[in-house]
C-alpha positions as CSV (number, residue, x, y, z in Angstrom):
1,M,27.7,112.5,-139.0
2,T,31.9,112.3,-138.8
3,I,31.8,109.2,-141.3
4,A,29.9,110.7,-144.0
5,A,32.0,114.1,-143.4
6,V,35.2,112.1,-144.1
7,L,33.3,110.3,-147.1
8,L,32.2,113.4,-148.4
9,G,35.9,114.6,-148.1
10,A,37.4,111.5,-149.7
11,M,34.6,111.7,-152.4
12,T,35.3,115.5,-152.9
13,T,38.9,114.9,-153.1
14,H,38.8,111.7,-156.0
15,L,36.4,113.4,-157.7
16,T,38.9,117.3,-158.0
17,N,41.9,114.4,-158.5
18,Y,40.2,113.0,-161.5
19,V,39.2,116.2,-163.2
20,M,42.7,117.5,-162.7
21,E,44.4,114.8,-164.0
22,R,41.6,114.5,-166.8
23,S,42.3,118.2,-168.0
24,R,46.4,117.2,-167.7
25,H,45.7,114.4,-169.7
26,Q,44.0,116.4,-172.3
27,R,46.5,119.3,-172.6
28,E,49.3,116.9,-173.1
29,L,47.1,115.7,-176.0
30,L,46.8,118.5,-177.4
31,T,50.5,119.6,-177.3
32,R,51.6,116.5,-178.5
33,W,49.5,117.0,-181.8
34,D,50.8,120.5,-181.8
35,D,53.9,119.2,-182.1
36,R,53.4,116.7,-184.7
37,K,51.5,119.9,-186.5
38,L,54.3,121.7,-186.4
39,D,56.5,119.3,-187.9
40,A,54.0,118.4,-190.3
41,Y,53.6,122.5,-191.4
42,G,57.5,123.1,-191.4
43,G,58.3,120.2,-193.4
44,Y,55.5,120.8,-196.2
45,V,56.8,124.2,-196.4
46,D,60.3,122.9,-196.5
47,R,59.2,120.2,-199.1
48,V,57.7,123.3,-201.4
49,R,60.8,125.7,-200.9
50,A,63.1,123.0,-201.9
51,G,61.2,122.0,-205.2
52,I,60.7,125.6,-206.3
53,F,64.9,126.0,-205.9
54,L,64.9,122.5,-208.3
55,A,62.4,123.7,-210.1
56,V,64.2,127.0,-210.9
57,Q,67.5,125.6,-211.6
58,L,65.7,123.5,-214.3
59,Y,63.8,126.4,-215.5
60,E,67.1,128.4,-216.2
61,H,68.9,125.5,-217.6
62,V,66.5,124.9,-220.3
63,E,65.9,128.2,-221.0
64,G,69.7,129.0,-221.5
65,I,69.6,131.8,-218.4
66,R,71.9,130.0,-216.3
67,R,73.3,127.1,-217.5
68,S,74.2,123.7,-215.2
69,E,76.7,121.0,-215.0
70,R,74.2,118.3,-214.0
71,P,72.5,116.8,-217.1
72,E,68.9,117.9,-217.6
73,V,67.2,114.2,-216.8
74,E,69.5,114.5,-213.8
75,M,67.4,117.6,-212.7
76,R,64.1,116.4,-213.7
77,G,64.6,113.2,-211.9
78,E,65.6,115.3,-208.5
79,L,62.3,117.9,-209.4
80,A,60.1,114.4,-209.8
81,E,61.8,113.6,-206.3
82,A,60.7,116.1,-204.8
83,E,57.2,116.2,-206.0
84,R,56.9,112.8,-204.7
85,Q,58.5,113.7,-201.2
86,R,55.7,117.3,-201.2
87,G,53.0,114.9,-201.9
88,R,53.7,112.5,-198.4
89,S,54.2,116.4,-196.5
90,F,50.9,117.0,-198.0
91,E,49.0,113.8,-196.8
92,Q,50.3,114.7,-193.4
93,I,48.6,118.4,-193.8
94,M,45.1,116.8,-194.6
95,L,45.3,114.3,-192.0
96,L,46.6,116.8,-188.8
97,G,45.4,120.2,-190.2
98,G,42.6,122.4,-189.9
99,D,40.2,122.9,-192.4
100,E,42.0,126.6,-193.2
101,V,45.4,125.2,-193.0
102,V,43.8,122.6,-195.3
103,E,42.6,125.2,-197.9
104,A,45.6,127.0,-197.9
105,A,47.7,123.7,-198.7
106,H,45.6,123.3,-201.9
107,E,46.2,126.3,-202.8
108,L,49.7,126.6,-202.6
109,H,50.0,123.0,-203.8
110,A,48.4,124.2,-207.0
111,A,50.6,127.3,-207.3
112,V,53.5,124.9,-207.3
113,R,52.4,122.7,-209.6
114,A,52.2,125.5,-212.1
115,I,55.9,126.4,-211.5
116,D,56.8,122.6,-212.0
117,W,54.7,122.5,-215.3
118,Q,56.7,125.5,-217.0
119,A,60.1,124.4,-215.5
120,T,59.5,120.9,-216.9
121,G,57.5,122.3,-220.6
122,R,54.3,120.6,-220.1
123,T,53.0,124.3,-219.9
124,E,54.5,127.1,-221.9
125,G,55.3,130.8,-220.8
126,T,57.3,133.4,-220.8
127,L,60.0,134.4,-218.3
128,D,57.7,137.4,-217.0
129,E,54.9,134.3,-216.8
130,W,57.5,132.5,-214.9
131,R,58.3,135.5,-212.2
132,E,54.5,135.7,-211.6
133,R,53.8,132.0,-211.2
134,N,56.7,132.5,-208.5
135,R,55.2,135.7,-207.1
136,V,51.6,133.3,-206.6
137,V,53.4,130.7,-204.8
138,F,55.4,132.7,-202.3
139,R,51.9,134.8,-201.8
140,E,50.4,131.4,-200.9
141,I,53.0,130.2,-199.0
142,N,52.7,133.1,-196.8
143,E,48.5,132.2,-196.8
144,F,49.7,129.1,-195.9
145,H,51.8,130.3,-192.3
146,E,48.6,132.6,-191.5
147,A,46.1,129.5,-191.7
148,A,49.1,127.5,-189.8
149,R,49.6,130.2,-187.2
150,V,46.2,130.1,-186.2
151,D,45.7,126.6,-186.2
152,L,48.4,126.6,-183.9
153,G,47.5,129.5,-181.9
154,V,50.5,131.3,-182.6
155,Q,49.6,135.3,-182.4
156,G,50.8,138.0,-184.9
157,K,50.9,137.9,-188.4
158,V,53.2,137.4,-191.4
159,T,51.8,139.5,-193.8
160,G,50.3,143.2,-193.3
161,E,51.0,146.5,-192.4
162,N,54.1,145.6,-190.4
163,H,55.1,142.5,-193.0
164,P,54.7,144.6,-196.5
165,E,54.7,142.2,-199.4
166,R,58.1,141.8,-200.7
167,D,59.1,141.1,-204.8
168,L,61.2,138.8,-206.0
169,L,64.6,139.0,-205.6
170,L,66.5,139.4,-209.3
171,P,69.4,140.6,-210.5
172,A,69.7,143.8,-211.5
173,A,70.1,143.0,-215.4
174,R,67.0,140.4,-215.3
175,R,64.6,143.4,-213.5
176,D,65.5,145.6,-216.7
177,G,64.7,142.9,-219.1
178,E,68.0,142.5,-220.5
179,G,70.0,139.5,-221.8
180,A,70.9,136.6,-219.9
181,A,74.4,136.9,-217.8
182,D,77.6,136.0,-219.1
């Protein structure tokens, strides 16, 4: 009887240790993947924003809104490189992201492409259409943020009642439709 009790105790201890160790290992894997996802999500948004900044510089230069000291060909090259980097980051999202994050990334990617295309002249549009494309892309960034937060298990939202939608920050002369700044 004593030997059976010792064996049962030893087996129970072994099984308990195995289950706990397996659980700890799974938590470590989840944490590691969450860290990778967070890096991928943040890197993608960073590259999206960097590309938008370059597209705005190019668009304003080409349209005569604000001239740049740099040659247009250089700005186009930087925008092309930013697009390539954004594409690499997009691939990480495709590999690591949940379904909702991947879908939000597709929508964001399409909105950014519309800005790039107008900045480079592949598509035509007015200044109001340019501004609306920028509004759309920033709404899509917020949608991407929402999907990423859910995927990572982060509580709260970046939109909604507590966080009203904000418009583009424009100089007063631009809001009123006046001409380009001196």
